[in-house]
C-alpha positions as a printed NumPy array, in Angstrom:
array([[  33.758,  -75.596, -160.131],
       [  36.548,  -74.727, -158.063],
       [  36.785,  -76.409, -154.471],
       [  38.517,  -75.344, -151.572],
       [  39.289,  -77.324, -148.385],
       [  38.11 ,  -75.147, -145.177],
       [  37.642,  -75.857, -141.556],
       [  34.037,  -76.105, -140.409],
       [  33.176,  -74.055, -137.331],
       [  32.596,  -77.367, -135.39 ],
       [  36.05 ,  -78.717, -136.265],
       [  37.894,  -75.364, -135.54 ],
       [  40.42 ,  -75.285, -132.716],
       [  42.862,  -72.822, -130.937],
       [  43.129,  -69.566, -132.688],
       [  40.814,  -70.435, -135.478],
       [  38.157,  -71.217, -132.946],
       [  38.462,  -67.754, -131.468],
       [  38.333,  -66.083, -134.705],
       [  35.185,  -68.077, -135.729],
       [  33.575,  -67.5  , -132.472],
       [  34.312,  -63.702, -132.929],
       [  32.733,  -63.943, -136.293],
       [  29.778,  -65.642, -135.114],
       [  29.081,  -62.928, -132.236],
       [  29.671,  -60.293, -134.98 ],
       [  27.513,  -61.627, -137.802],
       [  25.606,  -64.528, -136.278],
       [  27.597,  -67.046, -138.297],
       [  30.932,  -67.732, -140.251],
       [  30.713,  -66.63 , -143.704],
       [  32.366,  -68.787, -146.321],
       [  34.625,  -65.82 , -147.218],
       [  35.97 ,  -66.152, -143.636],
       [  36.082,  -69.978, -143.844],
       [  38.447,  -69.672, -146.987],
       [  41.287,  -68.259, -144.708],
       [  40.496,  -71.11 , -142.098],
       [  43.674,  -72.878, -143.003],
       [  45.57 ,  -69.811, -142.185],
       [  44.292,  -68.313, -139.124],
       [  47.011,  -65.737, -138.609],
       [  46.021,  -64.701, -142.15 ],
       [  42.476,  -64.334, -141.163],
       [  43.233,  -62.439, -138.353],
       [  45.176,  -59.847, -140.284],
       [  42.367,  -59.742, -143.052],
       [  39.917,  -59.083, -140.244],
       [  42.102,  -56.284, -138.64 ],
       [  42.309,  -54.814, -142.418],
       [  38.51 ,  -54.957, -142.375],
       [  37.913,  -53.411, -139.058],
       [  40.431,  -50.705, -139.911],
       [  39.013,  -49.714, -143.156],
       [  35.262,  -50.029, -141.928],
       [  35.632,  -48.523, -138.491],
       [  39.037,  -46.526, -138.233],
       [  39.468,  -43.022, -138.558],
       [  38.137,  -41.575, -141.701],
       [  36.599,  -38.736, -143.642],
       [  33.768,  -40.973, -144.629],
       [  31.047,  -41.899, -142.502],
       [  30.124,  -45.718, -141.55 ],
       [  27.135,  -45.625, -144.063],
       [  29.422,  -44.332, -146.793],
       [  31.833,  -46.825, -146.417],
       [  29.319,  -49.488, -146.491],
       [  27.91 ,  -47.872, -149.517],
       [  30.984,  -47.931, -151.644],
       [  31.617,  -51.595, -150.268],
       [  28.221,  -52.411, -151.749],
       [  28.837,  -50.576, -154.932],
       [  31.833,  -52.325, -155.49 ],
       [  30.646,  -55.701, -154.668],
       [  27.854,  -55.273, -157.256],
       [  30.202,  -54.048, -159.935],
       [  32.219,  -57.018, -159.127],
       [  29.11 ,  -59.371, -159.268],
       [  30.106,  -60.323, -155.696],
       [  27.191,  -60.734, -153.173],
       [  29.459,  -60.271, -150.363]])
């Protein structure tokens, strides 16, 4: 089994703490997929920006349709996220 070092929410400081705080406000916790990028806060910030644009930006798809597509792709990839 692979192991990746991450920074816990309790140990986060500076930009990472702000990103974790935003994650907690958004989802009630810091999901592992977010923690995986904890050693590179700038990458985490860019990733979250991409997510926000894809899921909330201008599109011909509704928010529900986007969530549905994300769920179908996750299921097809055997990913619980």
